[in-house]
C-alpha positions as CSV (number, residue, x, y, z in Angstrom):
1,M,129.7,178.3,282.9
2,Q,127.0,179.9,280.7
3,V,124.5,179.8,283.5
4,A,127.0,181.3,285.9
5,T,127.7,184.1,283.4
6,S,124.1,185.0,282.5
7,D,122.1,184.2,285.7
8,F,124.4,185.1,288.6
9,G,125.1,188.7,287.7
10,I,124.2,191.5,290.1
11,K,121.4,193.9,289.3
12,G,120.8,192.2,286.0
13,R,124.3,192.7,284.7
14,P,126.3,189.8,283.2
15,T,128.6,188.2,285.9
16,N,132.2,189.3,285.5
17,A,135.0,186.8,284.8
18,S,136.2,186.8,288.4
19,R,132.8,185.7,289.9
20,V,132.2,183.2,287.2
21,A,135.6,181.7,288.0
22,I,134.7,181.5,291.7
23,L,131.3,179.9,291.0
24,T,132.6,177.4,288.5
25,G,136.1,176.6,289.6
26,L,137.6,177.7,286.3
27,D,140.5,180.1,286.0
28,R,139.6,183.6,284.6
29,R,141.6,183.0,281.4
30,D,139.5,179.8,280.8
31,V,136.3,181.7,281.5
32,R,137.2,184.2,278.8
33,R,138.2,181.5,276.4
34,L,135.0,179.4,277.0
35,R,132.8,182.5,276.7
36,L,133.9,182.6,273.1
37,A,133.5,178.9,272.4
38,L,131.3,176.9,274.9
39,S,131.5,173.2,274.8
40,K,128.4,171.3,274.1
41,D,129.0,169.2,277.2
42,A,129.0,171.7,280.0
43,S,128.2,169.3,282.8
44,P,130.6,169.5,285.8
45,A,133.0,166.6,286.4
46,I,132.3,164.2,289.3
47,G,133.9,165.5,292.4
48,Y,133.5,169.1,291.4
49,M,134.7,171.6,294.1
50,S,134.5,175.3,293.4
51,K,137.5,177.6,294.0
52,A,135.8,179.1,297.0
53,S,135.3,175.7,298.6
54,Q,139.0,174.9,297.9
55,V,140.0,178.2,299.7
56,L,137.9,177.3,302.7
57,D,139.2,173.8,302.7
58,A,142.8,174.9,302.7
59,W,142.0,177.6,305.4
60,H,140.9,174.7,307.6
61,H,143.7,172.2,306.8
62,D,146.8,173.8,305.4
63,P,149.4,173.9,308.3
64,E,150.3,177.5,307.4
65,F,146.8,178.8,307.9
66,I,145.8,176.9,311.1
67,D,146.8,177.6,314.6
68,A,148.2,175.2,317.3
69,E,144.7,173.9,318.0
70,R,144.2,173.1,314.3
71,K,141.6,175.9,314.0
72,P,141.6,178.3,311.0
73,R,143.7,181.4,311.8
74,I,142.3,184.9,311.7
75,L,144.1,186.4,308.8
76,P,144.7,189.9,307.4
77,L,143.8,190.4,303.7
78,E,147.5,191.1,302.8
79,G,150.8,190.9,304.6
80,D,154.2,189.2,304.7
81,G,153.1,186.3,306.7
82,P,149.9,184.1,306.3
83,S,147.2,186.1,304.7
84,V,144.0,185.6,302.8
85,A,145.7,187.0,299.6
86,K,148.5,184.4,300.0
87,L,145.9,181.6,300.6
88,V,143.9,182.6,297.5
89,R,147.1,182.9,295.4
90,R,148.0,179.4,296.5
91,V,144.7,177.7,295.8
92,A,143.4,179.9,292.9
93,P,146.3,181.9,291.4
94,G,144.2,183.2,288.6
95,L,141.7,185.0,290.9
96,P,142.0,188.4,292.6
97,P,141.9,188.0,296.4
98,G,139.4,190.8,296.7
99,A,136.8,189.1,294.5
100,M,137.2,185.9,296.5
101,V,136.8,187.7,299.8
102,K,133.7,189.5,298.5
103,E,132.1,186.2,297.4
104,L,132.9,184.3,300.6
105,K,131.6,187.2,302.7
106,S,128.3,187.3,300.7
107,A,127.8,183.6,301.3
108,G,128.4,184.1,305.1
109,A,131.4,181.8,305.0
110,I,133.8,184.4,306.3
111,A,133.5,187.7,308.3
112,Q,135.5,190.8,308.6
113,L,136.4,191.8,312.1
114,P,136.5,195.4,313.4
115,D,140.3,195.4,313.0
116,G,139.9,194.5,309.4
117,N,141.2,191.0,309.7
118,L,139.1,188.1,308.2
119,Q,137.8,185.0,310.1
120,A,136.6,181.7,308.5
121,L,133.1,180.9,309.8
122,Q,132.3,177.8,307.7
123,R,134.1,174.9,306.0
124,S,131.6,174.8,303.1
125,Y,130.7,177.4,300.5
126,I,127.0,177.7,299.5
127,P,126.4,180.8,297.5
128,R,123.4,182.9,298.4
129,H,120.9,184.3,295.9
130,V,121.9,181.8,293.3
131,P,119.3,179.0,293.5
132,E,120.5,177.4,290.2
133,E,123.9,176.9,291.8
134,Q,122.4,175.4,294.9
135,A,120.2,173.1,292.7
136,R,123.4,171.8,291.1
137,L,125.1,171.1,294.5
138,W,121.9,169.5,295.8
139,G,121.7,167.4,292.6
140,S,125.1,166.1,293.3
141,V,123.9,164.9,296.8
142,L,121.0,163.0,295.2
143,R,123.4,161.4,292.7
144,D,125.8,160.3,295.4
145,L,122.9,158.7,297.5
146,A,121.4,157.0,294.4
147,T,124.8,155.7,293.5
148,T,125.3,154.2,296.9
149,V,121.9,152.6,297.0
150,G,122.3,151.3,293.4
151,Y,125.7,149.8,294.2
152,N,124.4,148.0,297.3
153,I,121.5,146.5,295.3
154,T,123.6,145.3,292.4
155,R,126.9,144.4,294.0
156,E,128.3,140.9,294.1
157,S,127.6,139.1,297.4
158,R,131.4,138.8,298.0
159,K,131.9,142.5,297.9
160,P,131.3,144.7,301.0
161,A,128.3,147.1,300.9
162,L,128.7,150.8,301.1
163,F,127.6,152.3,304.4
164,E,124.0,153.4,304.3
165,R,121.9,153.7,307.4
166,R,118.9,155.7,308.7
167,A,117.5,156.5,312.1
168,I,113.7,157.1,311.9
169,N,110.8,157.2,314.3
170,L,107.2,157.5,313.0
171,R,105.7,159.1,316.2
172,V,107.9,162.0,317.1
173,D,106.1,165.0,318.8
174,A,105.9,167.7,316.1
175,D,106.7,170.3,318.7
176,A,110.1,168.7,319.0
177,L,111.1,169.6,315.4
178,P,113.0,172.9,316.3
179,E,115.0,171.0,319.0
180,F,115.8,168.1,316.6
181,R,116.9,170.6,313.9
182,A,119.3,172.3,316.3
183,F,120.5,168.9,317.5
184,L,121.2,167.6,314.0
185,E,122.9,170.8,312.9
186,R,125.2,170.6,315.9
187,E,125.9,166.9,316.0
188,G,125.8,166.4,312.2
189,Q,128.3,169.3,311.6
190,Q,130.7,167.9,314.2
191,F,130.5,164.5,312.7
192,L,131.2,165.8,309.2
193,E,134.1,167.9,310.4
194,R,135.7,164.8,312.0
195,I,135.2,163.0,308.6
196,D,136.7,166.0,306.8
197,D,139.7,165.9,309.1
198,W,140.2,162.2,308.5
199,L,139.9,162.5,304.7
200,S,142.4,165.4,304.7
201,A,144.9,163.4,306.8
202,H,144.7,160.5,304.2
203,A,144.8,162.7,301.0
204,H,147.7,162.9,298.6
205,N,148.9,165.6,296.4
206,A,147.7,165.1,292.8
207,A,151.3,165.3,291.6
208,T,152.2,162.0,293.5
209,D,152.1,158.6,291.8
210,R,149.8,157.1,294.5
211,K,146.4,155.9,293.4
212,T,143.6,158.2,294.7
213,M,139.8,158.1,294.7
214,R,136.8,160.2,295.7
215,L,135.7,159.3,299.2
216,G,133.3,160.7,301.7
217,A,130.0,160.6,303.5
218,G,126.8,162.6,303.8
219,V,124.3,163.5,306.5
220,Y,120.8,164.7,305.7
221,Q,117.6,165.4,307.6
222,I,114.5,163.2,307.1
223,Q,111.2,164.9,307.6
224,D,107.6,164.5,306.3
225,R,105.5,167.5,305.8
226,P,102.9,167.2,308.7
227,G,104.2,169.1,311.6
228,E,106.6,171.1,309.5
229,K,107.8,174.5,311.1
């Protein structure tokens, strides 16, 4: 939270409580409290998901905010029916909807249409112009991969291995790189969205007594520097 407060401000000013809450996943009241007394252990919990990511996730899966084709609805900011403000209040009641919309727009995750309504463009939230936050997210990817490999190496033989596969060719034409990048972006995103839908269909509310766990999969591009474009 201290990094979010000091380093993610605009034009050199300290980040306000609303944006710190969006970046860290904390409520604004907790941001104010922790600014006065920061814990020595400020590392994020395993399974960290920012409030902005939670809003996008709900926008893609909550029955009230998806259409008959299970696509995220185009929503007004305010209104009696489904709206972005209602969505934000449901997922992050301590945050002002306007601040959340501003952050999601700056990250390219949503867009404002000519009629003023808002459209979800992405399922994931990756903040722009904040490399420290990206480094933390990328670090979690490395940790997940290392944990999978470590488990497979040290597991007991009677236990099933975690899925870990690669598809590599050592003699790919370097000129094919842009085509491969587009192919992976398209197919990888579709694959991850199917996984996301499956995970959401098997998720349970935290208030239930059912045992839950963190579960998922990752896709990443493999590329050596020669031929990079």
